[in-house]
C-alpha positions in Angstrom: 144.2 153.8 -97.6 143.8 151.7 -94.5 147.4 152.3 -93.5 146.8 156.1 -93.9 143.7 156.1 -91.7 145.5 154.0 -89.1 147.6 157.0 -88.3 146.6 159.9 -86.0 147.6 162.6 -88.4 145.8 166.1 -88.6 145.9 165.8 -92.4 143.5 162.8 -92.2 140.7 165.3 -91.6 141.1 166.5 -95.1 141.7 163.0 -96.5 138.5 161.9 -94.8 136.6 164.8 -96.4 137.9 163.8 -99.9 137.1 160.2 -99.2 133.6 161.1 -98.1 133.0 163.3 -101.2 134.0 160.3 -103.4 131.7 157.9 -101.6 128.8 160.4 -101.4 129.0 161.6 -105.0 125.5 160.3 -105.8 124.1 162.7 -103.2 125.0 165.5 -105.7 124.6 163.6 -108.9 121.2 162.3 -108.1 119.8 164.7 -105.5 116.3 164.3 -104.2 113.7 166.8 -102.9 113.0 166.1 -99.2 109.5 166.2 -97.8 108.6 165.9 -94.1 106.3 163.0 -93.1 103.9 162.6 -90.1 106.5 160.4 -88.4 109.0 163.2 -88.3 109.3 165.4 -85.2 108.2 169.1 -85.1 111.8 170.4 -85.2 112.7 168.3 -88.3 109.5 169.5 -90.0 110.4 173.0 -89.1 113.8 172.5 -90.8 112.3 171.0 -93.9 109.6 173.7 -94.3 112.3 176.4 -94.0 114.0 175.0 -97.1 112.9 176.1 -100.6 110.4 173.8 -102.4 113.2 172.8 -104.9 115.6 171.7 -102.1 117.3 168.7 -103.7 120.9 170.1 -103.9 120.6 172.0 -100.6 119.3 169.0 -98.7 122.1 166.9 -100.2 124.7 169.4 -99.0 123.2 169.4 -95.5 123.1 165.6 -95.4 126.8 165.4 -96.5 127.9 168.0 -93.9 126.0 166.0 -91.2 127.6 162.7 -92.3 131.1 164.2 -92.3 130.5 165.8 -88.9 129.2 162.5 -87.5 132.3 160.6 -88.9 134.6 163.1 -87.1 132.5 162.8 -83.9 132.7 159.0 -84.0 136.4 159.2 -84.5 136.7 161.6 -81.6 134.7 159.4 -79.3 136.8 156.3 -80.2 140.1 158.1 -79.7 139.2 160.2 -76.6 137.9 157.2 -74.6 140.6 154.7 -75.9 138.1 152.3 -77.4 140.9 151.1 -79.6 144.5 150.8 -78.3 145.9 153.4 -80.6 144.4 156.6 -81.9 143.4 156.5 -85.6 140.8 157.6 -88.2 139.4 154.2 -89.0 136.1 154.8 -87.2 135.4 157.8 -89.4 136.3 155.9 -92.6 134.1 153.0 -91.5 131.2 155.3 -90.7 131.3 156.8 -94.2 131.5 153.3 -95.8 128.6 152.0 -93.7 126.3 154.9 -94.4 127.0 154.4 -98.2 125.9 150.8 -98.2 122.2 151.7 -98.3 121.1 154.8 -100.3 118.5 155.8 -97.6 121.3 156.3 -95.0 122.9 159.1 -97.0 120.0 161.3 -97.8 118.6 163.9 -95.4 116.1 162.4 -93.0 115.0 162.8 -89.4 117.1 159.8 -88.2 120.2 161.3 -89.9 119.7 164.7 -88.1 119.0 162.9 -84.8 122.1 160.7 -85.1 124.3 163.8 -84.7 122.8 164.6 -81.3 122.8 161.0 -80.2 126.6 160.7 -80.9 127.1 163.9 -78.9 125.0 162.5 -76.1 127.1 159.3 -75.8 130.3 161.4 -75.9 129.0 163.4 -72.9 127.8 160.1 -71.2 131.3 158.5 -71.5 132.9 161.6 -69.9 130.9 161.0 -66.7 133.2 158.2 -65.6 135.5 159.4 -62.8 134.0 163.0 -62.9 133.6 164.6 -59.4 130.7 166.8 -60.3 128.2 165.6 -62.9 125.0 167.4 -62.2 125.3 169.9 -65.1 126.5 167.2 -67.5 123.6 164.8 -66.6 121.1 167.6 -67.2 122.7 168.6 -70.5 122.5 164.9 -71.6 118.8 164.9 -70.8 118.2 168.2 -72.6 119.9 166.9 -75.7 117.8 163.7 -75.5 114.6 165.8 -75.2 115.6 167.9 -78.3 116.5 164.7 -80.2 113.0 163.2 -79.5 111.4 166.3 -81.1 113.5 165.7 -84.2 112.8 161.9 -84.4 110.6 160.7 -81.6 111.5 157.0 -81.7 115.0 158.0 -80.6 113.5 158.5 -77.2 114.1 154.8 -76.8 117.7 155.7 -76.0 116.5 157.0 -72.6 116.7 153.4 -71.5 120.3 153.1 -72.7 121.4 156.3 -71.1 119.8 155.4 -67.7 121.5 152.0 -67.8 124.7 153.8 -68.9 124.6 156.1 -65.8 124.3 153.0 -63.6 127.2 151.2 -65.3 129.6 154.2 -65.3 128.8 155.5 -61.8 127.3 154.5 -58.5 123.5 154.9 -58.7 122.3 158.3 -57.5 118.6 159.0 -57.6 119.2 162.8 -57.9 121.1 162.2 -61.2 118.2 160.3 -62.6 115.8 163.1 -61.6 118.1 165.7 -63.3 118.2 163.6 -66.4 114.4 163.3 -66.5 114.0 167.0 -66.0 116.5 167.6 -68.8 114.4 165.4 -71.1 111.2 167.2 -70.2 112.6 170.7 -70.6 112.0 171.0 -74.4 108.4 169.7 -73.8 107.9 172.4 -71.2 109.0 175.2 -73.5 107.0 173.8 -76.4 103.9 173.8 -74.1 104.5 177.4 -73.2 104.8 178.3 -76.9 101.6 176.5 -77.8 99.8 178.2 -74.9 101.0 181.7 -75.7 100.3 181.4 -79.4 96.8 179.9 -78.6 97.5 176.7 -80.6 96.0 173.3 -80.0 97.8 170.7 -77.8 96.5 167.9 -80.0 100.0 167.0 -81.3 101.9 168.0 -78.2 103.2 164.4 -77.9 104.2 162.7 -81.1 102.2 159.7 -82.1 103.6 156.3 -81.2 102.9 153.1 -83.1 104.4 149.7 -83.1 104.6 148.1 -86.5 106.9 145.9 -88.5 108.7 147.8 -91.3 108.1 146.7 -94.8 111.3 145.3 -96.3 111.6 144.6 -100.0 114.0 141.7 -100.5 116.6 142.1 -103.1 120.1 140.9 -104.0 121.5 144.4 -103.2 120.0 144.3 -99.7 121.5 140.9 -99.1 124.9 142.0 -100.3 124.8 145.2 -98.1 123.8 143.1 -95.1 126.7 140.8 -95.6 129.1 143.8 -95.9 127.7 145.1 -92.7 127.7 141.8 -90.8 131.1 140.2 -91.6 133.4 143.1 -90.5 131.1 143.6 -87.4 131.5 139.9 -86.4 135.2 140.2 -86.9 135.4 143.4 -85.0 133.4 141.9 -82.2 135.8 138.9 -82.0 138.8 141.2 -81.8 137.2 143.5 -79.2 136.4 140.5 -77.0 139.9 139.2 -77.4 141.5 142.4 -76.3 138.9 143.3 -73.7 140.9 141.9 -70.8 143.8 144.2 -71.7 141.6 147.4 -71.6 140.9 149.8 -68.8 137.8 149.3 -66.7 136.3 152.5 -68.2 136.8 151.2 -71.7 135.2 147.9 -70.9 132.2 149.7 -69.5 132.0 151.9 -72.6 131.9 148.9 -74.9 129.1 147.4 -72.8 127.1 150.6 -73.2 127.9 150.6 -76.9 126.4 147.1 -77.2 123.2 148.4 -75.5 123.2 151.3 -78.0 123.5 148.8 -80.9 120.7 146.6 -79.5 118.3 149.5 -79.1 119.1 150.8 -82.6 117.8 147.5 -84.1 114.4 148.1 -82.5 114.0 151.8 -83.3 112.2 151.1 -86.7 109.5 149.1 -84.9 108.5 152.2 -82.9 107.3 154.2 -85.9 105.4 153.3 -89.0 108.3 154.2 -91.2 108.7 151.6 -93.9 112.0 152.8 -95.3 115.6 151.8 -94.3 116.5 155.3 -93.0 115.2 154.4 -89.6 117.9 151.8 -89.2 120.8 154.2 -89.9 121.2 154.8 -86.2 123.1 151.5 -86.0 125.9 153.1 -88.1 127.7 154.6 -85.0 128.2 151.3 -83.0 128.8 149.3 -86.2 131.5 151.8 -87.4 133.4 151.2 -84.1 133.3 147.5 -84.5 134.3 147.7 -88.2 137.2 150.0 -87.2 138.3 147.3 -84.7 138.2 144.7 -87.5 140.4 146.9 -89.7 142.8 147.8 -86.9 143.3 144.5 -85.1 143.3 142.3 -88.2 146.9 140.7 -88.3 146.8 139.9 -92.0 147.0 143.1 -94.0 145.6 141.6 -97.2 142.4 140.6 -95.3 141.8 144.2 -94.3 142.6 145.4 -97.8 140.2 142.9 -99.3 137.4 144.0 -96.9 138.0 147.6 -97.8 138.3 147.0 -101.5 135.2 144.8 -101.6 133.1 147.4 -99.7 134.2 150.4 -101.7 134.0 148.5 -105.0 130.5 147.4 -104.2 129.4 150.9 -103.2 130.7 152.4 -106.5 129.1 149.6 -108.5 125.8 150.0 -106.9 126.0 153.8 -107.2 126.8 153.9 -110.9 126.1 150.4 -112.3 122.5 149.9 -111.0 119.3 151.9 -110.8 119.3 151.7 -106.9 120.6 155.2 -106.4 118.8 156.8 -109.4 
């Protein structure tokens, strides 16, 4: 399977779909009704309220389509900007594996919906390197960030990462920063107009912000999932660092921004009072690219095969052999 995903073949789009259906089978075997919470943004609450009350299967289908689209976007980002020396589908494979290690990362949630926009934002951000005219792109990035904050407000923390990314990729220009800020504020401007014209209260115009420590219930399954996340990540980090000097300057800068992305993702759950693990699913994108590097650069094939077999075997065992997914 790893050898198949190492190739840049159009047929891998279908193989990735089948692989994703197998990994995400519990989404359809054990569907859950989705209910919006106070920590979710207005746009996400609008999405959930537009679904029927018995929305278990439909929400599972939406979640799977989003996860599959995100896997393709991560693969595109890795290949388009030469994050790995040869084009392949390992990032998409890794993304589907990572998001299957914890049940909360597969079901429909505000962080899952926001993750799609965030990946698109970083694809646009990476395209700024060497571009002659970037005003429209910078504004679009800000606009997407503003929309994303209305889906899952803690994702607004990525504004810091994007501003630093602009400074890393290009010479600092104050007008680009202003355009980005205007883009971020545009959704709030139109939302304010909507509230005013419809004579509604501005009480919840800005989402509530709280800083709390998420409640984590210790279990053997959480420890095992953490190990399966950490070991390939550390291996991938070593291989990326080893090959970094052979990479183009743009690729080195992209990896630096990706590390900032990863660092901010760890702190996202502390910005809201969400006590579940779904808030941490935003780390899946940078983790998948490091995992892909671990699979790709590993000189011993049996080690890659063992990592893959262990992760997939663990996922199937947890899905069907324990009550975790039920």
